[in-house]
py3Dmol code that shows the C-alpha trace and the ligand (Angstrom):
import py3Dmol

protein = """\
ATOM      1  CA  MET A   1      14.485 -46.460  16.077  1.00  0.00           C
ATOM      2  CA  PRO A   2      14.792 -42.612  16.293  1.00  0.00           C
ATOM      3  CA  ASP A   3      17.214 -41.292  19.032  1.00  0.00           C
ATOM      4  CA  VAL A   4      15.117 -40.216  21.661  1.00  0.00           C
ATOM      5  CA  LEU A   5      18.010 -38.561  23.285  1.00  0.00           C
ATOM      6  CA  ALA A   6      18.361 -36.287  20.404  1.00  0.00           C
ATOM      7  CA  LEU A   7      14.561 -35.080  20.470  1.00  0.00           C
ATOM      8  CA  PRO A   8      14.521 -31.162  20.628  1.00  0.00           C
ATOM      9  CA  VAL A   9      13.393 -29.758  23.783  1.00  0.00           C
ATOM     10  CA  LEU A  10      12.406 -26.034  24.177  1.00  0.00           C
ATOM     11  CA  VAL A  11      14.189 -24.161  27.130  1.00  0.00           C
ATOM     12  CA  LEU A  12      12.645 -21.216  28.815  1.00  0.00           C
ATOM     13  CA  ASN A  13      14.145 -18.738  31.068  1.00  0.00           C
ATOM     14  CA  ARG A  14      12.729 -17.437  34.593  1.00  0.00           C
ATOM     15  CA  PHE A  15       9.876 -15.338  32.658  1.00  0.00           C
ATOM     16  CA  TYR A  16       8.905 -18.456  30.774  1.00  0.00           C
ATOM     17  CA  GLU A  17      10.489 -16.863  27.266  1.00  0.00           C
ATOM     18  CA  PRO A  18      12.094 -19.175  25.196  1.00  0.00           C
ATOM     19  CA  VAL A  19      15.795 -19.004  25.160  1.00  0.00           C
ATOM     20  CA  GLN A  20      16.922 -22.003  23.275  1.00  0.00           C
ATOM     21  CA  VAL A  21      16.178 -25.372  21.794  1.00  0.00           C
ATOM     22  CA  THR A  22      18.411 -28.222  23.161  1.00  0.00           C
ATOM     23  CA  CYS A  23      18.366 -32.147  23.010  1.00  0.00           C
ATOM     24  CA  ALA A  24      16.659 -34.284  25.313  1.00  0.00           C
ATOM     25  CA  ARG A  25      19.957 -35.341  26.536  1.00  0.00           C
ATOM     26  CA  ARG A  26      20.935 -31.998  27.617  1.00  0.00           C
ATOM     27  CA  ALA A  27      17.571 -31.406  29.029  1.00  0.00           C
ATOM     28  CA  PHE A  28      17.965 -34.501  31.286  1.00  0.00           C
ATOM     29  CA  VAL A  29      21.200 -33.193  32.560  1.00  0.00           C
ATOM     30  CA  LEU A  30      19.560 -29.785  33.569  1.00  0.00           C
ATOM     31  CA  LEU A  31      16.804 -31.642  35.052  1.00  0.00           C
ATOM     32  CA  TYR A  32      18.643 -33.926  37.134  1.00  0.00           C
ATOM     33  CA  GLY A  33      21.163 -31.166  38.114  1.00  0.00           C
ATOM     34  CA  GLY A  34      18.202 -29.036  39.716  1.00  0.00           C
ATOM     35  CA  THR A  35      19.054 -26.291  37.044  1.00  0.00           C
ATOM     36  CA  ALA A  36      15.755 -26.733  35.227  1.00  0.00           C
ATOM     37  CA  MET A  37      12.200 -28.316  35.898  1.00  0.00           C
ATOM     38  CA  ALA A  38      10.101 -29.939  33.388  1.00  0.00           C
ATOM     39  CA  LEU A  39       7.054 -28.135  32.250  1.00  0.00           C
ATOM     40  CA  GLU A  40       4.102 -29.903  31.218  1.00  0.00           C
ATOM     41  CA  ASP A  41       0.510 -28.838  30.907  1.00  0.00           C
ATOM     42  CA  GLY A  42       0.998 -25.724  33.220  1.00  0.00           C
ATOM     43  CA  GLU A  43       2.868 -27.774  35.847  1.00  0.00           C
ATOM     44  CA  LEU A  44       6.502 -27.758  36.963  1.00  0.00           C
ATOM     45  CA  TYR A  45       8.072 -30.901  37.919  1.00  0.00           C
ATOM     46  CA  ASP A  46      11.534 -31.541  39.509  1.00  0.00           C
ATOM     47  CA  PHE A  47      13.564 -34.574  38.552  1.00  0.00           C
ATOM     48  CA  ASP A  48      12.239 -36.573  41.363  1.00  0.00           C
ATOM     49  CA  ALA A  49       8.506 -35.742  40.619  1.00  0.00           C
ATOM     50  CA  TRP A  50       9.231 -36.127  36.806  1.00  0.00           C
ATOM     51  CA  ARG A  51      10.654 -39.679  37.033  1.00  0.00           C
ATOM     52  CA  ARG A  52       7.181 -40.739  38.584  1.00  0.00           C
ATOM     53  CA  ARG A  53       5.005 -39.211  35.712  1.00  0.00           C
ATOM     54  CA  PRO A  54       3.854 -42.054  33.446  1.00  0.00           C
ATOM     55  CA  ALA A  55       5.295 -41.940  30.065  1.00  0.00           C
ATOM     56  CA  ASP A  56       2.280 -43.680  28.420  1.00  0.00           C
ATOM     57  CA  ASP A  57       3.242 -43.559  24.579  1.00  0.00           C
ATOM     58  CA  HIS A  58       5.308 -40.498  24.771  1.00  0.00           C
ATOM     59  CA  PRO A  59       9.178 -40.780  23.958  1.00  0.00           C
ATOM     60  CA  ALA A  60      10.878 -41.980  26.906  1.00  0.00           C
ATOM     61  CA  VAL A  61      14.387 -43.638  28.031  1.00  0.00           C
ATOM     62  CA  PRO A  62      14.528 -46.726  30.001  1.00  0.00           C
ATOM     63  CA  ILE A  63      15.920 -46.279  33.537  1.00  0.00           C
ATOM     64  CA  VAL A  64      16.099 -48.777  36.467  1.00  0.00           C
ATOM     65  CA  SER A  65      12.946 -47.928  37.931  1.00  0.00           C
ATOM     66  CA  GLY A  66      11.017 -47.846  34.585  1.00  0.00           C
ATOM     67  CA  VAL A  67      11.083 -45.177  31.794  1.00  0.00           C
ATOM     68  CA  LEU A  68      11.789 -41.591  31.994  1.00  0.00           C
ATOM     69  CA  LYS A  69       9.586 -39.548  29.749  1.00  0.00           C
ATOM     70  CA  VAL A  70      11.229 -36.963  27.289  1.00  0.00           C
ATOM     71  CA  PRO A  71      10.201 -33.405  28.359  1.00  0.00           C
ATOM     72  CA  ARG A  72       9.129 -31.178  25.675  1.00  0.00           C
ATOM     73  CA  VAL A  73       9.462 -28.000  27.544  1.00  0.00           C
ATOM     74  CA  VAL A  74      12.114 -27.418  30.427  1.00  0.00           C
ATOM     75  CA  HIS A  75      12.056 -24.012  32.776  1.00  0.00           C
ATOM     76  CA  LEU A  76      15.357 -22.780  34.056  1.00  0.00           C
ATOM     77  CA  CYS A  77      14.028 -21.179  37.400  1.00  0.00           C
ATOM     78  CA  ARG A  78      17.015 -19.026  37.970  1.00  0.00           C
ATOM     79  CA  TYR A  79      17.971 -17.958  34.468  1.00  0.00           C
ATOM     80  CA  ASP A  80      16.827 -14.276  33.927  1.00  0.00           C
ATOM     81  CA  LYS A  81      18.698 -13.280  30.847  1.00  0.00           C
ATOM     82  CA  ARG A  82      16.499 -12.552  27.730  1.00  0.00           C
ATOM     83  CA  PRO A  83      17.781 -13.978  24.565  1.00  0.00           C
ATOM     84  CA  ARG A  84      19.537 -11.759  22.149  1.00  0.00           C
ATOM     85  CA  GLY A  85      20.934 -12.471  18.623  1.00  0.00           C
ATOM     86  CA  VAL A  86      20.378 -16.327  18.993  1.00  0.00           C
ATOM     87  CA  VAL A  87      19.928 -16.576  15.310  1.00  0.00           C
ATOM     88  CA  ARG A  88      23.011 -15.529  12.996  1.00  0.00           C
ATOM     89  CA  LEU A  89      21.968 -12.654  10.635  1.00  0.00           C
ATOM     90  CA  SER A  90      22.473 -14.401   7.312  1.00  0.00           C
ATOM     91  CA  ARG A  91      21.014 -14.528   3.843  1.00  0.00           C
ATOM     92  CA  ARG A  92      19.417 -17.895   4.505  1.00  0.00           C
ATOM     93  CA  ASN A  93      18.055 -16.487   7.780  1.00  0.00           C
ATOM     94  CA  VAL A  94      16.490 -13.364   6.399  1.00  0.00           C
ATOM     95  CA  MET A  95      14.713 -15.356   3.716  1.00  0.00           C
ATOM     96  CA  LEU A  96      13.391 -17.824   6.350  1.00  0.00           C
ATOM     97  CA  ARG A  97      12.256 -14.870   8.366  1.00  0.00           C
ATOM     98  CA  ASP A  98      10.413 -13.660   5.274  1.00  0.00           C
ATOM     99  CA  GLY A  99       8.976 -17.025   4.562  1.00  0.00           C
ATOM    100  CA  HIS A 100      10.829 -16.648   1.035  1.00  0.00           C
ATOM    101  CA  GLN A 101       8.358 -13.992   0.206  1.00  0.00           C
ATOM    102  CA  CYS A 102       9.298 -10.900  -1.714  1.00  0.00           C
ATOM    103  CA  GLN A 103       8.605  -8.186   0.880  1.00  0.00           C
ATOM    104  CA  TYR A 104       7.653  -5.694  -1.950  1.00  0.00           C
ATOM    105  CA  CYS A 105       5.324  -7.490  -4.324  1.00  0.00           C
ATOM    106  CA  GLY A 106       4.492 -10.646  -2.007  1.00  0.00           C
ATOM    107  CA  LYS A 107       5.460 -13.119  -4.750  1.00  0.00           C
ATOM    108  CA  ARG A 108       7.032 -16.293  -3.685  1.00  0.00           C
ATOM    109  CA  PRO A 109       9.324 -17.288  -6.543  1.00  0.00           C
ATOM    110  CA  PRO A 110      11.847 -20.230  -6.533  1.00  0.00           C
ATOM    111  CA  MET A 111      14.863 -19.287  -4.095  1.00  0.00           C
ATOM    112  CA  ARG A 112      17.207 -18.698  -7.037  1.00  0.00           C
ATOM    113  CA  GLU A 113      15.228 -15.857  -7.985  1.00  0.00           C
ATOM    114  CA  LEU A 114      15.280 -14.137  -4.623  1.00  0.00           C
ATOM    115  CA  ASN A 115      17.615 -11.540  -3.492  1.00  0.00           C
ATOM    116  CA  ILE A 116      18.503  -9.594  -0.256  1.00  0.00           C
ATOM    117  CA  ASP A 117      17.681  -6.061  -0.606  1.00  0.00           C
ATOM    118  CA  HIS A 118      19.016  -3.276   1.630  1.00  0.00           C
ATOM    119  CA  VAL A 119      16.142  -1.127   2.526  1.00  0.00           C
ATOM    120  CA  VAL A 120      18.357   1.921   2.984  1.00  0.00           C
ATOM    121  CA  PRO A 121      20.777   1.153   0.200  1.00  0.00           C
ATOM    122  CA  ARG A 122      24.522   0.575   1.314  1.00  0.00           C
ATOM    123  CA  SER A 123      25.618   3.485  -0.853  1.00  0.00           C
ATOM    124  CA  ARG A 124      23.291   5.548   1.504  1.00  0.00           C
ATOM    125  CA  GLY A 125      24.799   4.088   4.695  1.00  0.00           C
ATOM    126  CA  GLY A 126      22.503   1.181   4.925  1.00  0.00           C
ATOM    127  CA  ALA A 127      23.525  -1.362   7.484  1.00  0.00           C
ATOM    128  CA  ASP A 128      23.582  -4.989   7.458  1.00  0.00           C
ATOM    129  CA  THR A 129      20.970  -5.653  10.214  1.00  0.00           C
ATOM    130  CA  TRP A 130      17.763  -7.545  10.689  1.00  0.00           C
ATOM    131  CA  GLU A 131      15.873  -4.061  10.227  1.00  0.00           C
ATOM    132  CA  ASN A 132      17.650  -3.094   7.146  1.00  0.00           C
ATOM    133  CA  LEU A 133      17.640  -6.351   5.214  1.00  0.00           C
ATOM    134  CA  VAL A 134      14.457  -7.857   3.418  1.00  0.00           C
ATOM    135  CA  THR A 135      13.728 -10.745   0.918  1.00  0.00           C
ATOM    136  CA  SER A 136      13.262  -9.322  -2.659  1.00  0.00           C
ATOM    137  CA  CYS A 137      12.667 -10.852  -6.003  1.00  0.00           C
ATOM    138  CA  LYS A 138      14.866  -9.874  -8.526  1.00  0.00           C
ATOM    139  CA  PRO A 139      12.545  -7.789 -10.554  1.00  0.00           C
ATOM    140  CA  CYS A 140      11.724  -5.682  -7.573  1.00  0.00           C
ATOM    141  CA  ASN A 141      15.269  -5.530  -6.448  1.00  0.00           C
ATOM    142  CA  LEU A 142      16.220  -4.279  -9.731  1.00  0.00           C
ATOM    143  CA  LYS A 143      13.330  -1.873  -9.771  1.00  0.00           C
ATOM    144  CA  LYS A 144      14.265  -0.387  -6.451  1.00  0.00           C
ATOM    145  CA  GLY A 145      17.946  -0.057  -7.568  1.00  0.00           C
ATOM    146  CA  ALA A 146      20.074   1.844  -4.978  1.00  0.00           C
ATOM    147  CA  ARG A 147      16.975   4.359  -4.171  1.00  0.00           C
ATOM    148  CA  SER A 148      15.228   4.659  -0.887  1.00  0.00           C
ATOM    149  CA  LEU A 149      11.515   3.356  -0.569  1.00  0.00           C
ATOM    150  CA  ASP A 150      10.228   6.999  -1.125  1.00  0.00           C
ATOM    151  CA  ASP A 151      12.324   7.833  -4.182  1.00  0.00           C
ATOM    152  CA  ALA A 152      11.472   4.316  -5.594  1.00  0.00           C
ATOM    153  CA  GLY A 153       7.740   4.864  -4.616  1.00  0.00           C
ATOM    154  CA  MET A 154       7.778   1.030  -2.989  1.00  0.00           C
ATOM    155  CA  ARG A 155       6.531  -0.167   0.196  1.00  0.00           C
ATOM    156  CA  LEU A 156       7.387  -2.890   2.554  1.00  0.00           C
ATOM    157  CA  ARG A 157       4.641  -5.557   3.262  1.00  0.00           C
ATOM    158  CA  GLN A 158       5.921  -5.404   6.962  1.00  0.00           C
ATOM    159  CA  ALA A 159       8.582  -3.678   9.107  1.00  0.00           C
ATOM    160  CA  PRO A 160      11.518  -5.953   9.103  1.00  0.00           C
ATOM    161  CA  GLY A 161      12.994  -6.869  12.283  1.00  0.00           C
ATOM    162  CA  ARG A 162      14.688  -9.239  14.520  1.00  0.00           C
ATOM    163  CA  PRO A 163      12.948 -12.576  13.823  1.00  0.00           C
ATOM    164  CA  ARG A 164      10.202 -13.780  16.164  1.00  0.00           C
ATOM    165  CA  TRP A 165      10.822 -16.887  18.270  1.00  0.00           C
ATOM    166  CA  SER A 166       8.464 -19.068  16.206  1.00  0.00           C
ATOM    167  CA  THR A 167      10.956 -18.325  13.277  1.00  0.00           C
ATOM    168  CA  VAL A 168      14.038 -18.820  15.354  1.00  0.00           C
ATOM    169  CA  ALA A 169      12.778 -22.269  16.476  1.00  0.00           C
ATOM    170  CA  ARG A 170      12.152 -23.306  13.040  1.00  0.00           C
ATOM    171  CA  ILE A 171      15.664 -22.149  12.078  1.00  0.00           C
ATOM    172  CA  LEU A 172      17.231 -24.192  15.120  1.00  0.00           C
ATOM    173  CA  LEU A 173      15.089 -27.306  14.044  1.00  0.00           C
ATOM    174  CA  GLY A 174      16.243 -27.288  10.518  1.00  0.00           C
ATOM    175  CA  HIS A 175      13.331 -28.586   8.594  1.00  0.00           C
ATOM    176  CA  GLY A 176      11.521 -30.112  11.614  1.00  0.00           C
ATOM    177  CA  ASP A 177       8.282 -28.784  13.371  1.00  0.00           C
ATOM    178  CA  ALA A 178       8.206 -27.195  16.698  1.00  0.00           C
ATOM    179  CA  HIS A 179       6.370 -29.516  19.255  1.00  0.00           C
ATOM    180  CA  PRO A 180       2.687 -28.350  19.956  1.00  0.00           C
ATOM    181  CA  ALA A 181       3.603 -27.999  23.493  1.00  0.00           C
ATOM    182  CA  TRP A 182       5.868 -25.305  22.516  1.00  0.00           C
ATOM    183  CA  ALA A 183       3.229 -23.141  20.824  1.00  0.00           C
ATOM    184  CA  PRO A 184       2.207 -21.129  23.757  1.00  0.00           C
ATOM    185  CA  PHE A 185       5.657 -19.900  24.299  1.00  0.00           C
ATOM    186  CA  LEU A 186       6.599 -19.131  20.613  1.00  0.00           C
ATOM    187  CA  GLU A 187       3.665 -17.279  19.875  1.00  0.00           C
ATOM    188  CA  SER A 188       3.936 -14.716  22.721  1.00  0.00           C
ATOM    189  CA  ALA A 189       7.667 -14.060  22.031  1.00  0.00           C
TER     190      ALA A 189
END
"""
ligand_1 = """\
1
ZN
Zn 9.024 -8.577 -5.794
"""
view = py3Dmol.view(width=600, height=400)
view.addModel(protein, "pdb")
view.setStyle({"model": 0}, {"cartoon": {"style": "trace"}})
view.addModel(ligand_1, "xyz")
view.setStyle({"model": 1}, {"stick": {}})
view.zoomTo()
view.show()
């Protein structure tokens, strides 16, 4: 039997922006303590209202008076910080952001044939930032060398930047999938 208490739960701040992916165990603590409300089909539920919700065939944990349904999204009513730097800038995460696709030619070779390219070369003061690192296949990487985009006559398929929340969620979930209930919050962020 899968560990129901380990199921991923999306945490939203006061503005309904995703800030974190947590586990059901922690979500129940937040809900029980009144820090968070469960969000389902556009309605917010405090712990008392939530425990009266029928679980039907959704994942749930047994409690004295029946079962407690695992919420898929919780809302932190008083938390107004906006997420920043939630995913570490790393080679692996830059590749995940770019969908393992060369940002110059658009090819998706096997991972061992992918490199990370500094858009503004390090020799010209290019920094290690989300905005300056892109996934590149080895031939494109070699072709560009230590030149700027203009000098190399190359173009990026899209402007690199901090990953969108849909990507962050994928990174946090490892190889798992985001729950369909998360979609409205991931797409807008
Ligand atoms: Zn390429």
